[in-house]
C-alpha positions in Angstrom: 51.5 -15.5 -40.8 49.7 -12.6 -39.2 49.8 -9.0 -40.3 49.3 -6.0 -38.0 48.9 -2.4 -39.0 47.8 0.0 -36.3 50.0 3.1 -35.9 52.1 5.1 -38.3 54.5 8.0 -37.9 56.8 10.0 -40.0 60.0 11.7 -38.9 61.8 14.3 -40.9 65.5 14.9 -40.6 67.0 17.3 -43.1 64.0 16.9 -45.4 64.3 13.1 -45.0 61.5 11.1 -43.8 61.4 8.0 -41.5 58.1 6.2 -41.4 57.0 4.5 -38.2 53.9 2.3 -37.8 52.8 -0.7 -35.9 52.9 -3.7 -38.2 53.8 -7.2 -38.7 55.7 -8.6 -41.6 55.2 -7.1 -45.0 52.2 -5.1 -43.8 54.5 -2.6 -42.2 54.9 -0.9 -45.5 51.3 -0.2 -46.3 51.4 3.3 -44.8 54.5 4.0 -46.8 52.6 3.0 -49.9 49.7 5.2 -49.3 51.9 8.2 -48.5 54.2 7.8 -51.5 51.4 7.2 -54.0 49.4 10.2 -52.7 52.3 12.6 -52.1 54.3 11.8 -55.1 57.4 11.0 -53.0 56.7 13.4 -50.1 60.3 13.1 -49.0 61.3 15.4 -51.8 58.5 17.8 -51.1 60.7 20.8 -51.3 61.1 20.3 -55.0 57.8 21.5 -56.4 54.1 20.8 -56.4 52.3 19.2 -59.4 48.8 19.6 -60.8 49.0 16.3 -62.7 48.1 13.0 -61.0 51.0 10.7 -62.1 51.4 7.2 -60.6 54.9 5.8 -60.6 55.1 2.2 -61.8 56.9 -0.1 -59.4 59.5 -2.1 -61.2 62.9 -3.7 -60.5 64.3 -2.1 -63.7 64.0 1.6 -63.1 64.3 3.9 -66.1 65.9 7.2 -65.3 63.3 9.4 -67.1 60.5 7.6 -65.3 62.3 8.0 -61.9 62.8 11.7 -62.5 59.2 12.3 -63.5 57.8 10.3 -60.6 60.1 11.3 -57.8 60.5 15.0 -58.3 57.2 16.5 -57.1 54.0 15.9 -55.2 50.4 16.4 -56.2 48.9 19.3 -54.5 45.3 18.0 -54.7 46.1 14.9 -52.5 47.5 16.7 -49.5 44.2 17.0 -47.7 43.3 13.3 -48.1 44.3 10.6 -45.6 43.6 7.2 -47.1 45.1 4.9 -44.5 43.1 4.5 -41.3 46.1 4.7 -39.0 47.6 7.2 -36.6 50.5 9.2 -38.2 53.3 10.8 -36.2 55.7 13.3 -37.7 59.1 14.3 -36.2 60.2 17.9 -37.0 63.8 18.8 -36.3 65.0 22.4 -35.6 68.0 22.1 -38.0 65.7 21.6 -40.9 63.2 24.5 -41.2 61.6 22.7 -44.2 60.1 20.3 -41.7 57.7 22.9 -40.5 56.5 23.6 -44.1 56.0 19.9 -44.7 53.8 19.5 -41.7 51.7 22.4 -42.8 51.3 21.1 -46.4 50.5 17.5 -45.3 49.0 18.4 -41.9 45.7 16.7 -42.6 47.5 13.3 -42.9 49.1 13.5 -39.4 47.6 12.7 -36.0 50.7 13.3 -33.9 53.6 15.7 -34.5 56.8 15.6 -32.5 59.0 18.7 -32.8 62.6 17.9 -31.6 63.0 20.9 -29.4 64.0 20.0 -25.8 67.1 18.7 -24.1 67.1 17.9 -20.4 70.2 19.2 -18.7 72.2 17.3 -16.0 72.4 17.6 -12.3 74.8 20.7 -12.3 72.1 22.7 -14.2 69.3 21.4 -12.0 67.7 19.4 -14.8 66.5 22.5 -16.6 65.0 22.1 -20.0 66.7 23.9 -22.9 65.2 24.5 -26.3 62.2 26.4 -25.1 63.3 29.3 -27.4 62.6 26.8 -30.3 58.9 26.6 -29.4 57.0 28.1 -32.3 53.5 28.9 -31.1 52.5 30.4 -34.4 53.4 27.2 -36.2 51.4 25.2 -33.6 48.4 27.4 -34.3 48.7 26.9 -38.0 49.0 23.1 -37.6 46.0 23.0 -35.5 44.1 25.1 -38.0 45.0 22.6 -40.7 44.0 19.7 -38.5 42.0 20.4 -35.4 42.4 16.8 -34.1 46.2 16.8 -34.3 48.3 16.2 -31.1 51.7 17.8 -30.4 54.1 15.5 -28.6 57.6 17.1 -28.4 60.7 15.0 -28.1 63.0 15.1 -25.1 66.6 13.9 -25.1 69.3 13.7 -22.5 72.4 14.0 -24.7 74.5 16.7 -22.9 74.7 14.7 -19.6 78.0 13.6 -18.1 78.3 9.9 -17.6 78.0 10.1 -13.8 74.8 12.1 -14.1 72.9 9.1 -15.4 73.6 6.9 -12.4 73.3 9.6 -9.8 70.0 11.0 -11.1 68.3 7.7 -11.8 69.2 6.1 -8.5 68.1 9.1 -6.5 64.3 9.2 -6.6 64.1 12.9 -5.5 66.5 14.0 -8.2 64.8 11.9 -10.9 61.4 13.1 -9.8 62.6 16.7 -10.1 63.8 15.9 -13.7 60.4 14.4 -14.5 58.5 17.3 -13.0 60.5 19.8 -15.1 59.4 17.9 -18.2 55.8 17.9 -17.0 55.9 21.6 -16.4 57.0 22.3 -20.0 54.2 20.1 -21.3 51.6 21.8 -19.2 52.9 25.4 -19.9 52.5 25.0 -23.6 49.5 22.7 -23.5 51.3 19.8 -25.3 49.5 16.5 -25.6 52.4 14.2 -24.5 56.1 13.5 -25.0 58.4 11.4 -27.0 61.4 10.4 -24.7 64.7 8.9 -25.7 66.8 7.5 -22.8 67.6 3.9 -23.3 70.7 4.4 -25.5 72.0 7.3 -23.5 71.7 5.5 -20.2 73.7 2.5 -21.4 76.0 2.6 -18.3 73.2 2.3 -15.8 71.7 -0.9 -14.4 68.6 -2.0 -16.4 66.5 -2.2 -13.2 67.2 1.4 -12.5 66.3 2.5 -16.1 63.1 0.4 -15.9 62.1 2.0 -12.6 62.7 5.6 -13.9 60.8 4.9 -17.1 57.8 3.5 -15.2 57.7 6.6 -12.9 58.0 8.9 -15.9 55.1 7.1 -17.6 52.9 7.3 -14.4 53.6 11.0 -14.1 52.8 11.6 -17.8 49.5 9.6 -17.7 48.4 11.2 -14.4 48.7 14.6 -16.1 46.7 13.3 -19.1 49.8 13.1 -21.4 50.8 10.4 -24.0 54.1 8.6 -23.6 56.1 7.5 -26.7 59.3 5.6 -25.7 62.2 5.5 -28.1 64.0 2.1 -28.1 67.0 0.8 -30.1 66.6 -2.3 -32.2 66.8 -5.7 -30.4 69.0 -7.1 -33.1 71.9 -5.8 -35.2 74.0 -6.9 -38.0 74.4 -10.7 -38.3 71.8 -11.2 -35.6 73.9 -9.6 -32.8 71.6 -9.1 -29.8 70.8 -5.5 -28.9 70.6 -4.1 -25.4 66.8 -3.7 -25.4 65.3 -7.2 -25.2 62.0 -8.9 -25.1 61.9 -9.0 -21.3 62.5 -5.2 -21.2 59.6 -4.8 -23.6 57.3 -6.9 -21.5 58.3 -5.0 -18.3 57.3 -1.7 -19.9 54.4 -2.6 -22.2 51.7 -1.8 -19.7 53.1 1.7 -19.0 54.1 2.9 -22.4 51.6 4.0 -25.1 53.9 3.4 -28.0 57.4 2.1 -28.5 59.3 3.9 -31.3 61.6 1.2 -32.6 64.7 2.5 -34.4 64.8 0.0 -37.3 66.9 2.2 -39.7 70.6 3.0 -40.2 71.3 -0.7 -40.3 74.5 -0.3 -42.3 77.6 1.9 -41.7 80.5 3.5 -43.6 82.6 0.5 -42.7 79.9 -1.8 -43.9 78.0 -0.1 -46.8 74.6 -1.6 -47.5 70.8 -1.2 -47.1 69.3 1.2 -44.7 66.5 -1.0 -43.4 66.5 -4.5 -44.9 63.1 -6.1 -44.6 64.2 -9.3 -43.1 66.0 -7.4 -40.3 62.8 -5.3 -39.6 60.8 -8.5 -39.3 63.5 -10.1 -37.0 63.3 -7.0 -34.7 59.6 -7.3 -34.4 59.7 -11.1 -33.8 62.3 -10.7 -31.1 60.2 -8.3 -29.1 56.9 -10.2 -29.7 57.5 -13.7 -31.1 55.0 -15.2 -33.5 52.2 -17.1 -31.9 53.0 -15.7 -28.5 50.3 -14.8 -26.0 48.6 -11.5 -26.7 50.6 -11.1 -29.9 48.1 -8.8 -31.6 47.7 -6.5 -28.6 51.4 -6.2 -28.0 52.4 -5.6 -31.6 49.9 -2.7 -31.8 52.2 -0.7 -29.5 55.3 -1.0 -31.6 56.1 1.8 -34.0 58.5 0.3 -36.6 61.0 2.7 -38.2 61.1 2.8 -42.0 63.4 5.2 -43.9 62.1 7.7 -46.4 65.7 8.8 -47.1 68.7 7.2 -48.6 72.4 6.8 -47.7 75.2 8.0 -49.9 78.5 6.0 -49.2 82.0 6.9 -50.3 83.5 3.4 -49.6 87.2 4.2 -50.1 87.0 7.1 -47.6 84.8 5.1 -45.2 82.3 7.9 -45.0 78.6 8.2 -45.6 75.8 10.8 -45.3 72.0 10.7 -45.5 70.7 11.7 -48.9 67.4 13.5 -49.4 64.8 13.0 -52.1 65.6 16.2 -53.9 69.4 15.4 -53.7 68.8 12.0 -55.3 66.9 13.6 -58.1 69.8 16.0 -58.7 72.3 13.1 -58.6 70.2 11.0 -61.0 69.8 14.0 -63.3 73.5 14.7 -63.4 75.0 11.2 -63.5 72.3 9.1 -65.1 73.2 6.0 -63.0 71.7 2.5 -63.4 69.5 1.3 -60.5 70.2 -2.2 -59.1 67.5 -4.2 -57.3 68.6 -6.3 -54.2 66.0 -9.0 -53.8 67.4 -10.2 -50.4 66.9 -6.7 -48.9 64.1 -5.4 -51.0 66.0 -2.2 -51.7 67.4 -0.4 -54.7 70.9 1.0 -55.0 73.0 2.8 -57.7 76.6 3.8 -58.2 78.2 6.8 -59.8 81.6 8.6 -60.0 81.5 12.3 -59.1 83.4 15.1 -60.7 86.3 14.5 -58.2 86.6 10.9 -59.4 85.2 9.6 -56.2 83.1 6.4 -56.3 79.7 6.6 -54.6 77.2 3.9 -53.6 73.7 5.1 -52.9 70.9 3.0 -51.3 67.5 4.7 -51.7 63.8 3.6 -51.1 61.9 3.2 -54.3 58.4 2.1 -55.2 59.4 -1.4 -56.0 60.0 -2.3 -52.4 56.7 -0.8 -51.6 54.8 -2.7 -54.3 56.5 -5.9 -53.4 55.3 -5.7 -49.8 51.8 -4.8 -51.0 51.7 -7.8 -53.4 53.0 -10.1 -50.6 50.1 -9.1 -48.3 47.5 -9.8 -51.0 49.1 -13.0 -52.3 49.4 -14.4 -48.8 45.6 -14.3 -48.3 46.1 -17.2 -46.0 47.0 -14.7 -43.3 43.5 -13.4 -43.3 42.0 -16.9 -42.9 44.3 -17.6 -39.9 42.8 -14.7 -37.9 40.2 -16.8 -36.2 39.1 -14.3 -33.6 39.8 -10.9 -35.0 38.8 -8.7 -38.0 41.1 -5.8 -37.2 43.1 -6.5 -40.3 40.1 -5.4 -42.6 41.2 -1.8 -42.9 44.7 -3.0 -44.0 43.1 -5.4 -46.6 40.8 -2.6 -47.9 43.7 -0.1 -48.4 45.8 -2.8 -50.0 43.0 -3.7 -52.4 42.7 0.0 -53.4 46.4 0.4 -54.1 46.6 -2.9 -55.9 43.8 -1.8 -58.3 45.5 1.5 -58.8 48.9 -0.1 -59.5 47.3 -2.5 -62.0 45.4 0.3 -63.7 48.6 2.3 -63.9 50.4 -0.7 -65.5 47.7 -1.3 -68.0 47.5 2.4 -68.9 51.2 2.5 -69.5 51.1 -0.2 -72.2 49.5 1.1 -75.4 48.0 -1.3 -78.0 51.2 -0.8 -80.0 53.3 -2.1 -77.1 50.9 -4.7 -75.7 49.3 -7.5 -77.6 45.5 -7.5 -77.7 45.1 -10.5 -75.5 47.3 -8.8 -72.8 45.3 -5.6 -72.7 43.6 -5.3 -69.3 45.4 -8.5 -68.1 46.9 -6.8 -65.1 43.6 -5.5 -64.0 42.2 -9.0 -64.3 45.0 -10.4 -62.2 44.4 -7.8 -59.5 40.7 -8.7 -59.6 41.5 -12.4 -58.9 43.5 -11.5 -55.8 40.8 -9.1 -54.5 38.1 -11.7 -55.3 40.0 -14.2 -53.2 40.0 -11.8 -50.2 36.2 -11.2 -50.8 35.6 -15.0 -50.7 37.6 -15.3 -47.5 35.5 -12.6 -45.9 32.3 -14.1 -47.2 33.1 -17.5 -45.7 33.5 -16.2 -42.2 30.9 -18.1 -40.1 30.9 -16.1 -36.9 27.5 -14.8 -35.8 28.8 -11.7 -33.9 28.7 -9.0 -36.7 31.2 -6.8 -34.9 33.9 -9.5 -35.1 32.9 -10.8 -38.5 35.2 -10.5 -41.5 32.0 -10.1 -43.6 32.3 -6.4 -42.7 35.0 -6.3 -45.3 32.9 -7.6 -48.1 31.3 -4.4 -49.4 34.6 -2.5 -49.5 36.2 -5.2 -51.5 33.2 -5.6 -53.8 33.4 -1.9 -54.6 37.0 -2.3 -55.8 35.9 -5.3 -57.9 33.1 -3.3 -59.4 35.5 -0.6 -60.5 37.7 -3.2 -62.2 34.9 -5.1 -63.8 33.3 -1.9 -65.2 36.7 -0.8 -66.6 37.4 -4.2 -68.3 33.7 -4.5 -69.4 33.0 -7.8 -67.5 29.8 -6.8 -65.8 28.6 -10.4 -65.7 31.1 -11.1 -62.9 29.3 -8.6 -60.6 26.2 -10.8 -60.3 27.5 -13.3 -57.7 28.9 -10.5 -55.5 25.7 -8.6 -55.5 23.8 -11.7 -54.5 26.2 -12.5 -51.7 26.0 -9.0 -50.2 22.2 -8.7 -50.6 21.8 -12.0 -48.7 23.8 -10.6 -45.7 21.0 -8.5 -44.2 23.6 -6.4 -42.5 23.8 -3.3 -44.7 23.4 -0.9 -41.8 26.8 -2.2 -40.5 28.7 -1.0 -43.5 29.8 2.6 -43.7 27.6 5.1 -45.5 30.4 5.8 -48.0 30.7 2.1 -48.9 26.9 1.8 -49.3 26.8 4.9 -51.6 29.5 3.5 -53.8 27.9 0.0 -53.8 24.5 1.4 -54.8 26.0 3.5 -57.5 27.5 0.4 -59.2 24.6 -1.8 -58.5 22.3 0.8 -60.0 24.4 1.1 -63.1 24.5 -2.7 -63.5 20.7 -2.8 -63.2 20.3 -0.1 -65.7 22.4 -2.0 -68.3 20.4 -5.1 -67.5 17.1 -3.2 -68.3 15.9 -3.4 -64.7 15.1 0.3 -64.4 13.0 0.1 -61.3 15.9 -1.5 -59.3 18.3 0.9 -61.0 16.2 3.8 -59.8 16.1 2.6 -56.3 19.8 2.1 -56.0 20.9 5.3 -57.8 18.4 7.4 -55.9 19.8 6.0 -52.6 23.3 6.8 -53.8 22.4 10.4 -54.8 20.4 11.2 -51.7 23.0 9.8 -49.3 26.0 11.2 -51.1 27.4 14.2 -49.2 26.4 17.6 -50.7 30.0 18.6 -50.6 30.9 15.8 -53.1 29.6 17.7 -56.2 31.6 15.5 -58.6 30.2 12.3 -57.2 26.6 13.5 -57.2 27.0 14.6 -60.8 28.4 11.2 -61.7 25.4 9.5 -60.1 23.0 11.8 -62.0 24.5 10.9 -65.3 22.9 7.5 -64.9 20.0 8.4 -62.7 18.6 10.9 -65.1 18.1 8.5 -68.0 16.6 5.9 -65.7 14.2 8.5 -64.2 13.1 9.6 -67.7 12.5 6.0 -68.8 10.2 5.8 -65.7 8.4 9.0 -66.7 10.1 11.4 -64.3 11.8 14.3 -66.1 14.6 16.3 -64.5 14.1 20.0 -63.6 16.2 22.5 -65.5 17.6 23.9 -62.2 19.0 20.5 -61.4 20.7 20.1 -64.8 22.2 23.6 -64.4 23.4 23.0 -60.8 25.3 19.9 -61.9 26.4 21.0 -65.3 24.4 18.4 -67.2 22.7 20.6 -69.8 23.3 17.8 -72.3 20.1 16.2 -71.0 18.0 19.3 -71.3 17.0 18.9 -75.0 16.4 15.1 -74.4 14.0 15.9 -71.5 12.2 18.6 -73.6 11.8 16.1 -76.5 10.2 13.5 -74.2 7.8 16.1 -72.9 6.8 17.6 -76.2 7.2 14.7 -78.6 9.7 16.6 -80.7 11.5 13.7 -82.4 13.6 16.1 -84.5 15.0 17.8 -81.4 15.6 14.4 -79.8 17.7 13.2 -82.8 19.6 16.5 -82.9 20.4 16.3 -79.2 21.7 12.7 -79.5 23.9 13.7 -82.4 25.2 16.9 -80.8 26.2 15.2 -77.5 27.0 11.8 -78.9 30.6 11.7 -77.7 29.5 12.6 -74.1 26.7 10.0 -74.0 28.9 7.3 -75.5 31.8 8.0 -73.1 29.3 7.7 -70.2 27.8 4.5 -71.6 24.2 5.9 -71.7 23.7 6.5 -75.4 21.8 3.3 -76.0 19.8 3.8 -72.9 18.7 7.2 -74.2 17.8 5.6 -77.5 15.2 3.7 -75.6 13.5 7.1 -74.8 12.5 7.5 -78.4 9.5 5.3 -77.7 8.4 7.8 -75.0 9.0 10.6 -77.6 6.7 8.8 -80.1 4.1 8.5 -77.3 4.1 12.2 -76.6 4.0 13.0 -80.3 1.1 10.7 -81.0 -0.7 11.9 -77.9 -0.7 15.4 -79.2 -2.1 14.2 -82.6 -4.9 12.4 -80.7 -5.8 15.5 -78.8 -5.8 17.6 -82.0 -8.0 15.2 -83.9 -10.4 14.7 -81.0 -11.4 11.1 -82.0 -10.6 7.6 -80.8 -10.3 6.3 -84.4 -7.0 7.6 -85.8 -5.7 6.8 -89.3 -2.2 5.4 -89.3 -1.2 7.6 -92.2 -1.7 10.6 -89.9 1.0 9.3 -87.6 3.2 8.6 -90.6 2.8 12.2 -91.8 3.7 13.5 -88.4 6.9 11.5 -88.4 7.8 12.9 -91.8 7.4 16.4 -90.4 9.8 15.4 -87.6 12.5 14.5 -90.1 11.9 10.7 -90.3 11.5 10.7 -94.1 12.2 7.0 -94.9 9.4 5.7 -92.8 6.3 4.0 -94.3 2.8 3.1 -92.8 3.9 -0.5 -92.0 6.8 0.8 -89.9 4.5 3.3 -88.2 2.1 0.5 -87.4 5.0 -1.4 -85.8 5.9 1.6 -83.6 2.2 1.8 -82.5 2.2 -1.9 -81.7 5.2 -1.5 -79.5 3.6 1.4 -77.7 0.5 -0.6 -77.0 2.6 -3.6 -75.9 4.6 -1.4 -73.5 1.3 0.0 -72.0 2.1 3.5 -73.2 -1.1 3.5 -75.3 -4.4 1.9 -74.4 -6.0 0.6 -77.6 -5.6 -1.7 -80.5 -4.7 -1.7 -84.2 -7.3 -2.3 -86.9 -4.9 -3.5 -89.5 -7.3 -3.9 -92.4 -8.7 -0.4 -91.8 -5.2 1.0 -91.1 -6.5 2.7 -88.0 -5.5 3.0 -84.4 -8.4 2.6 -82.0 -7.7 4.2 -78.6 -9.5 3.9 -75.3 -12.0 6.7 -74.6 -10.8 6.7 -71.0 -7.1 7.7 -70.5 -5.8 6.5 -73.8 -2.3 7.6 -72.9 -1.6 6.5 -69.3 1.1 8.4 -67.3 4.5 7.1 -68.1 5.3 6.1 -64.5 2.5 3.6 -64.3 2.9 2.3 -67.9 6.6 1.7 -67.5 6.3 0.0 -64.1 3.5 -2.3 -65.4 5.5 -3.3 -68.4 8.6 -4.1 -66.4 6.6 -6.3 -64.1 
């Protein structure tokens, strides 16, 4: 089974979201995952913003308190980040002014915005366009300030027409051209980037050939004026497989003229037939009817389909045969007031709950939760076979990369939720390990791709997946599992084809791994690359790199400047650096004790302990210069150590320290054990730390 993810869009109706994006199978829900996780249920954005990053845990059995905490707000720090590499379209309706605020808050996540402003009038009104008074130029300026690359594509409908207008206008080329020209004039006047047009459902009484001809002429006019064309279409299948009016042959007739098809795969059920809003099997059926599996140009054609996914629920009153859409904040209010029990419907991949209101009316609510999202994500990763079946394409790699990121985050959230009291010791970190196994399988599939053309190779996905595995292995303390990945990527000889962001992250983890292995030269090379290539605007990331680069540099004899430590708020290393420079062992021990918790949490405490040998070298070097002789009694060094607070040391231990310094190349000389003296070279008895460390590592 193949998976496609190309284009995404959101529409907002009464603070309710519908998500559209090109996709195949379960992959259609990836964009929804990214948005919900980052926005903390953006469809209830009117509730409040939140400073705390809280990940909701997807589960079939939803607890009320967890639901209320996770679905009541969004995190304000995530609004400027767009994780998914797809195009996002947002509909904004005039009857819901909150839609304008939503687009401003999350504007950085959108590529296209479609305000529902315009209605094309019938023949009697000369096909004039109403709704111009709704055009909010100030809002457009604000949106383009938030996101300079965003495109505005307003939606046109033909709802107020009389039945005879449809046939008369579409069959008369001059009249239909006038209608089209009026639309073009509006787009040109306000410098819009294109149009979303809905005509198929309204023109149901007109011959299909006439509708096709009108649509093609509309597309040609839009494109000749440099405008995008998004064509709204009804689903090709309805309840119980009933065939819709828009069929595969219609899709194939228009596919070369339309930029995107907005497929209305939502509102599946009705008050007479309460049920899910957009059951997953129905969504898949609609896609397969338009572009069957294994059909010619399947990938290309499915990239043009925008599949509708609801971000809102439906509240039914079955006995009255009525229903109404329910917004995220309204669901929160209902759950708060009535404390209902959620029910998971496996066959539809949707949740529902029931409650009785204060008027004793029974309600049935279907509402999208994170479980359906997580299920789709897990399905993509567990069906890694889909990736191996893509013989000639690697377009799925961005989907796989985002899925791996979200899987790691979900697993981490689950492991974090279970404390040692609730989880047995052997189960701690188990979910992260399971996630790592799935991601590793994807890594192996990418690594086994044998194509020689790098641009088409799945090997381009290896570094991104490796970075996710690094994060897991470092968290669960299984660094030994990193070795094979590093070897596989280093043997590729294609580093320049990976993104700089991926290379920086990769070198950061490879450098840390080398540091813990004691290979400080390799660690220095990798961490230095990561620090120098990391964007200057990413202050936190550069600081994180320095936490490991500074100890490595000091072990290689390069001390950090005070200005650098101040700039990145790493003054914890200042006394350490001073101690290495001056040989002040007392100061070194004091600094390690004072900042012990920080160094331990970063994992560099034991690395810094290795610097004590460099401190001994600096101390003994000062003694040698003071005594001005190349024959130095060991008892002098012992006395110096006593002065530095090392009271329980004896000459034998001092001699052992001196022997280690000689072995490491930090002192040129030898020990005269019987005479209890150190004999140092008359020429450069204390070589520079840089040369001595490098030679010892070799």
